[in-house]
PASE-204622 format. One record per residue: residue number from 1; residue in one letter; x, y, z of N, C-alpha, C in turn. Coordinates in steps of 0.1 Angstrom, whole numbers. Atoms other than C-alpha are relative to their C-alpha. Example, Ala and Ser with C-alpha at 12.3 -4.5 7.8 and 13.67 -1.06 7.14 Angstrom:
REM PASE-204622
REC doba mardren   n.x   n.y   n.z  ca.x  ca.y  ca.z   c.x   c.y   c.z
REC    1       a     9   -12     0   123   -45    78     9    12     0
REC    2       s    -9   -11     0   137   -11    71    -8    11     8
//
This chain:
REM PASE-204622
REC doba mardren   n.x   n.y   n.z  ca.x  ca.y  ca.z   c.x   c.y   c.z
REC    1       m    11    -2    -9  -679  1333  1592    -1   -12    10
REC    2       h     2    10   -11  -685  1314  1625   -15    -1     2
REC    3       d    14     3    -2  -719  1297  1629     0    -9    12
REC    4       a    -1     9   -11  -712  1283  1663    -8     6    12
REC    5       a     6    -4   -12  -730  1284  1696     8    -3    12
REC    6       l    -6     4   -13  -719  1283  1732    15     1     0
REC    7       k   -14    -2     0  -685  1298  1728     5     7    12
REC    8       g    -6    -7   -11  -663  1308  1757    -4    -5    14
REC    9       h     2     5   -13  -661  1301  1794   -13     5     6
REC   10       s    12    -5    -6  -691  1323  1802   -13    -8    -5
REC   11       t    12     8     4  -714  1299  1783     1   -15     4
REC   12       t    -1    14    -4  -703  1267  1799   -12    -5     8
REC   13       a    12     4    -7  -733  1267  1822   -11    -2    -9
REC   14       l    11     2    10  -756  1271  1793     1   -13    -7
REC   15       a    -2    13     6  -740  1242  1775    -3   -12     8
REC   16       l     3    11    -9  -743  1220  1805   -15    -1     2
REC   17       a    15     0    -2  -780  1230  1810    -7    -6   -12
REC   18       i     6     5    12  -788  1223  1774     2   -15     0
REC   19       g    -4    14     0  -770  1189  1777    -9    -8     9
REC   20       a     9     7   -10  -790  1180  1808   -14    -1    -5
REC   21       r    14     0     5  -823  1190  1792    -1   -11   -11
REC   22       v     0    10    11  -815  1169  1761     0   -14     5
REC   23       k    -1    13    -5  -806  1139  1781   -13    -4     7
REC   24       r    12     3    -7  -837  1142  1803   -12    -2    -9
REC   25       e    10     2    10  -860  1146  1773     1   -14    -7
REC   26       r    -2    12     7  -844  1117  1755    -4   -12     9
REC   27       r     3    12    -9  -846  1093  1785   -15     0     3
REC   28       a    14     0    -3  -882  1104  1792    -8    -7   -11
REC   29       r     7     7    12  -891  1090  1757     5   -14    -1
REC   30       g    -5    13     1  -871  1059  1763     9    -2   -13
REC   31       w    -8     0    12  -849  1068  1733    15    -3     3
REC   32       t   -14     1    -1  -814  1056  1728     7    12    -7
REC   33       l    -8   -10     6  -786  1079  1717    -1    -1   -15
REC   34       d     1     2    15  -788  1063  1682   -13     5    -5
REC   35       r    13    -3     5  -825  1069  1679    -2    16    -1
REC   36       l     0   -14     1  -822  1106  1688     9     6   -11
REC   37       a    -9    -4    11  -793  1110  1664    -7    -2   -13
REC   38       a     7     3    13  -813  1094  1636   -12    10    -2
REC   39       a    12    -9     2  -844  1115  1643     4    15    -2
REC   40       a    -5   -13     2  -823  1147  1644     8     2   -12
REC   41       g    -8    -1    12  -802  1139  1614    14     4     4
REC   42       v   -14    -4    -4  -769  1143  1633     7   -13     5
REC   43       s    -7    12    -4  -742  1119  1644    -2    -4    15
REC   44       r     1     5   -14  -743  1098  1676    10     7     9
REC   45       r   -10    -7    -7  -711  1114  1687    -4    14     4
REC   46       l     4   -14    -3  -725  1149  1684   -11     0    11
REC   47       v    10     1   -11  -755  1139  1706     7    -2    13
REC   48       v    -8     3   -12  -731  1125  1732     7    13     5
REC   49       n    -7   -12    -4  -711  1157  1732    -9    11     5
REC   50       v    10   -10    -5  -742  1179  1735    -5    -4    14
REC   51       e     5     4   -13  -755  1159  1764    11     2    11
REC   52       q   -11    -2   -10  -721  1161  1781     4    15     2
REC   53       g    -3   -14    -1  -720  1199  1775    14     3    -5
REC   54       t   -13    -3     5  -687  1196  1756     0     4   -15
REC   55       a     1    -3    14  -700  1203  1721    -1    15    -2
REC   56       n     2   -14     4  -700  1236  1703   -10     1   -12
REC   57       p    10     2    11  -732  1231  1682    -5    13    -6
REC   58       s     6   -11     6  -746  1255  1657   -14     1     4
REC   59       v    15    -1    -3  -781  1269  1661    -8   -10    -8
REC   60       g     7    10     8  -791  1246  1633     0   -14     7
REC   61       t    -1    13    -7  -779  1215  1653   -10     0    12
REC   62       l     9    -1   -12  -798  1227  1684   -15    -1    -5
REC   63       l    13     1     6  -829  1232  1662    -4   -14    -4
REC   64       r     2    14     4  -826  1197  1648    -4    -9    12
REC   65       i     2     8   -12  -824  1182  1683   -13     3     7
REC   66       s    12    -4    -7  -851  1202  1698   -13    -4    -8
REC   67       d    11     4     8  -874  1195  1669    -3   -15     1
REC   68       a     1    14    -1  -867  1158  1670    -7    -4    14
REC   69       l     6     3   -14  -876  1158  1708   -14     6     1
REC   70       g    13    -6    -1  -907  1179  1701    -2    10    11
REC   71       v     1    -9   -11  -899  1205  1727     2    15    -5
REC   72       g    -3   -13     4  -889  1235  1706    13     6     5
REC   73       l   -13    -5    -4  -857  1255  1708    -1     9    13
REC   74       p     0    -8   -12  -868  1280  1735     0    -9    13
REC   75       a     0     8   -12  -876  1252  1759    13    -7     2
REC   76       l   -13     7    -1  -843  1235  1752    10     8     7
REC   77       v   -11    -9    -6  -822  1265  1762    -5     8    12
REC   78       a     4    -8   -12  -844  1281  1789     3    -7    13
REC   79       p    -2     6   -13  -836  1276  1825   -13    -5     6
REC   80       p    12     4    -6  -862  1257  1846    -7    12     7
REC   81       h     7   -10    -7  -889  1280  1859   -15    -5     2
REC   82       p    13     4    -3  -923  1276  1875   -10     4   -11
REC   83       k    10    -3     9  -954  1276  1853    -8    12     5
REC   84       t     8   -13    -4  -968  1312  1854    -5     6   -13
REC   85       p     5    -7    12  -988  1333  1830    10     8    -8
REC   86       v   -10    -9     6  -958  1356  1824    14    -6     3
REC   87       t   -13     4    -1  -923  1344  1818     9    12    -3
REC   88       v    -8   -12     2  -897  1372  1822    15    -5    -3
REC   89       t   -14     1     2  -862  1372  1807     7    13     2
REC   90       r    -6   -13    -3  -842  1399  1823    12     3    -9
REC   91       h   -11    -5     9  -817  1420  1804    13    -7     3
REC   92       g   -13     7    -2  -785  1400  1798    -2   -15     3
REC   93       d     3    14    -4  -802  1366  1807    -4    -8   -12
REC   94       g     3     8    12  -810  1355  1771    11   -10    -3
REC   95       a   -10    10     4  -793  1325  1756     7     4   -13
REC   96       a    -8    -4    11  -765  1336  1733     4   -12    -8
REC   97       l    -2    12     8  -766  1309  1706     8     1   -13
REC   98       w    -8    -2    12  -746  1324  1678    10    12     2
REC   99       s   -10   -11    -1  -714  1345  1676     6     1   -14
REC  100       g    -6    -3    14  -701  1361  1644    15     1     1
REC  101       e   -14    -1     1  -666  1362  1632     6    13     5
REC  102       f    -5   -13    -4  -663  1399  1639    -7     6    12
REC  103       g     5    -4   -13  -682  1401  1672   -15     1     1
REC  104       g    14     0    -1  -719  1398  1663    -6   -11     9
REC  105       r     6    10    -9  -743  1378  1685   -15    -2    -3
REC  106       g    15     3     1  -777  1361  1682    -4    -6    13
REC  107       v     5     4   -14  -795  1359  1715   -15    -3     0
REC  108       l    14     4    -1  -827  1340  1720    -5     5    14
REC  109       v     4    -7   -13  -845  1362  1746   -14    -5     5
REC  110       a    13     5    -4  -880  1346  1747    -6   -10   -10
REC  111       g     6    10     9  -901  1318  1733   -12    -6     6
REC  112       t    13     7    -5  -934  1299  1736     2   -15    -1
REC  113       e    -1    14     0  -940  1262  1741    -7    -6   -12
REC  114       p     7     7    11  -951  1236  1715   -15     0     2
REC  115       p    -4     5    14  -970  1229  1693     4    12    -9
REC  116       d    -3   -11     9  -968  1264  1677    10     9     7
REC  117       v   -11    -7    -7  -935  1278  1688     4    13    -6
REC  118       v    -4   -13     5  -926  1315  1685    13     3     8
REC  119       e   -12    -3    -6  -890  1325  1691     2    15    -2
REC  120       l    -4   -14     1  -879  1361  1698    15     2     2
REC  121       w   -14    -1     0  -843  1370  1690     5    14     0
REC  122       d    -7   -13     0  -820  1400  1696    13    -2    -7
REC  123       w   -12     3     9  -794  1400  1668     9    13    -1
REC  124       t    -9   -11     4  -763  1422  1664    10    -6   -10
REC  125       l    -9     4    10  -741  1420  1634    11    11    -1
REC  126       a   -12    -9     2  -706  1437  1634     2     1   -15
REC  127       p    -3    -1    14  -694  1450  1601     7   -12    -6
REC  128       g    -6    12     6  -686  1420  1579    -6   -13     5
REC  129       d     6    12    -5  -707  1396  1599   -11    -5    -9
REC  130       q    11     6     8  -731  1372  1581    -4   -13     7
REC  131       h     6    12    -5  -754  1345  1594    -8    -7   -11
REC  132       t     7     7    11  -765  1319  1568    -8   -11     6
REC  133       s     8    11    -5  -794  1296  1575    -6    -8   -11
REC  134       e     7     9    10  -806  1266  1556   -15     1     4
REC  135       a    15    -1    -2  -844  1261  1553    -4    -7    13
REC  136       h     5     6   -12  -862  1254  1586   -12    -9    -5
REC  137       a    11     9     2  -892  1231  1589   -11     7    -8
REC  138       p    10    -6     8  -921  1236  1565   -10     8     8
REC  139       g     9    -8    -7  -944  1264  1575     6    11     9
REC  140       t    -7   -10    -8  -918  1284  1594     0    14    -7
REC  141       k     1   -14     5  -922  1322  1590     9     9    10
REC  142       e    -9    -9    -7  -899  1350  1601    -4    15    -2
REC  143       l     2   -14     0  -904  1387  1610    12     7     6
REC  144       m   -12    -7    -6  -876  1412  1616    -2    15    -2
REC  145       q     0   -15     1  -872  1449  1622    14     4     4
REC  146       v   -14    -6    -2  -838  1467  1619    -1    11    10
REC  147       q     0   -10   -10  -832  1488  1650    12    10    -2
REC  148       q   -12    -8     1  -797  1501  1641     8    -5   -12
REC  149       g    -9     4    11  -775  1502  1610    -8    -5   -12
REC  150       t     6     6    13  -782  1483  1577     2   -15     0
REC  151       v    -1    15     1  -789  1446  1572    -5    -4   -14
REC  152       v     4     6    13  -790  1428  1539    -6   -14     3
REC  153       v     7    12    -2  -816  1400  1540    -1    -7   -13
REC  154       t     1     7    12  -813  1373  1514    -9   -12     2
REC  155       v    10    11    -1  -843  1349  1510     0    -7   -14
REC  156       a    -2     7    12  -838  1322  1484    10     8    -9
REC  157       d    -9    -7     9  -823  1342  1455    -2    15     0
REC  158       r     3   -15    -1  -836  1377  1465     6     6    12
REC  159       a    -7    -8   -11  -816  1402  1485    -8    13     2
REC  160       v     7   -12    -4  -833  1431  1503     8     8    10
REC  161       t    -8    -8   -10  -815  1460  1521   -10     7     9
REC  162       l     9    -7   -10  -832  1472  1553     9     9     8
REC  163       d    -6   -10    -8  -822  1503  1571    -8     1    14
REC  164       a     6    -1   -13  -830  1513  1607   -15     4    -1
REC  165       g    14    -2     0  -868  1512  1612    -7    -8   -10
REC  166       d     6     9    10  -874  1490  1582    -3   -14     6
REC  167       a     4    14    -5  -891  1456  1587    -3    -9   -12
REC  168       a     3     9    11  -896  1425  1566    -6   -13     6
REC  169       a     6    13    -3  -916  1393  1566     3   -10   -11
REC  170       f    -4     9    11  -905  1362  1548    -1   -15     5
REC  171       p     1    14    -4  -907  1324  1548    14    -5     5
REC  172       g   -12     6    -6  -882  1306  1570     3   -14    -5
REC  173       d    -2    14     5  -886  1273  1552     7     0   -13
REC  174       v   -10    -1    11  -862  1284  1524    13     5     5
REC  175       a   -13    -5    -4  -825  1292  1526    -1    15     1
REC  176       h    -1   -14    -2  -819  1327  1540    12     4     8
REC  177       a   -12    -5    -7  -792  1349  1554    -2    15     4
REC  178       y    -1   -14    -5  -786  1382  1573    14     4     0
REC  179       a   -14    -4     1  -755  1402  1566     1    15     2
REC  180       n    -3   -14    -2  -740  1435  1576    12     4    -9
REC  181       a   -10    -4    10  -720  1449  1546     5    14     2
REC  182       g    -3   -14    -2  -718  1484  1560    11     2    10
REC  183       p   -11    -3    -8  -692  1502  1581    -4     1    15
REC  184       q     4    -1   -14  -713  1504  1613    -7   -12     5
REC  185       p     7    11    -6  -727  1478  1637   -15     1    -4
REC  186       a    15     1     2  -763  1466  1630    -6    -8    10
REC  187       r     8     8   -10  -790  1453  1653   -14    -1    -5
REC  188       f    14     2     4  -824  1438  1646    -6   -10     9
REC  189       a     8    10    -8  -852  1420  1664    -6   -10   -10
REC  190       l     5    11     9  -863  1387  1649   -10    -9     7
REC  191       a    10    10    -5  -894  1366  1655    -1   -11   -10
REC  192       v     1    12     8  -896  1331  1642   -12    -9     5
REC  193       f    11     8    -3  -928  1311  1640     2   -14    -6
REC  194       e    -2    14     5  -925  1273  1638   -13    -8     4
REC  195       p    13     7    -3  -959  1255  1636     2   -15     2
REC  196       g     1    14    -1  -966  1220  1647    13    -7     6
REC  197       v   -12     6    -6  -934  1213  1667    -5   -12     9
REC  198       g     4    11    -8  -937  1178  1681   -12    -8    -5
REC  199       s    12     7     5  -966  1168  1660     2   -13    -7
REC  200       g    -4    12     7  -947  1141  1642    -2     1   -15
REC  201       s     3    -2    15  -957  1155  1608    10     9    -7
REC  202       r   -10   -10     6  -928  1179  1603    11    -8    -6
REC  203       s   -12     6     6  -900  1170  1580    13     4     7
REC  204       e   -13    -2    -6  -863  1171  1590     3    15    -1
REC  205       v    -5   -14     0  -851  1206  1601    14     0    -6
REC  206       a   -14    -1     6  -821  1216  1580     7    11     8
REC  207       g    -6    -9   -10  -799  1241  1600    -6    13     2
REC  208       a     6   -14    -2  -806  1275  1614    10    10    -3
//
């Protein structure tokens, strides 16, 4: 299973944009590379590579960095836009942050700003694909609805099979995974609620 983000030439611009945002936020706080690395629980070299747009970080790494900076993942990957009551992400413009071994994708299509961040994802899992996530920050909650195919959701030690039209709610602050063990592609919408981003009271985010 691949749990990588920003793969391929079509995502170079996204990688560079994320790197520029990380560097801008870090410098705005007067932080050194070492301080951000320590706050995010990653290596200094990884922070350097992310800022240069040369890294291939997992969703979990991006979550660690965005949480340490207190900006939330949606703000980290979103292109600059004027402050308006409605922010629109056109079809095909979402940030593809995960790619599966057999062709699945996890696309962040919308999100809100801190302190209580909500992420909206469009996920596809090819047959055999699986995305495994370590526990997110305390208080994180997830909602999902399967739109096509069958998805097996494992939360802690409990596995639930969801067919098209089925939905589930579960804590995101425990280990969890989504898998497609069936013969057909699967697709689901996922909403992630992360409270208190940037409050300084959250514990270290473990991967996504």
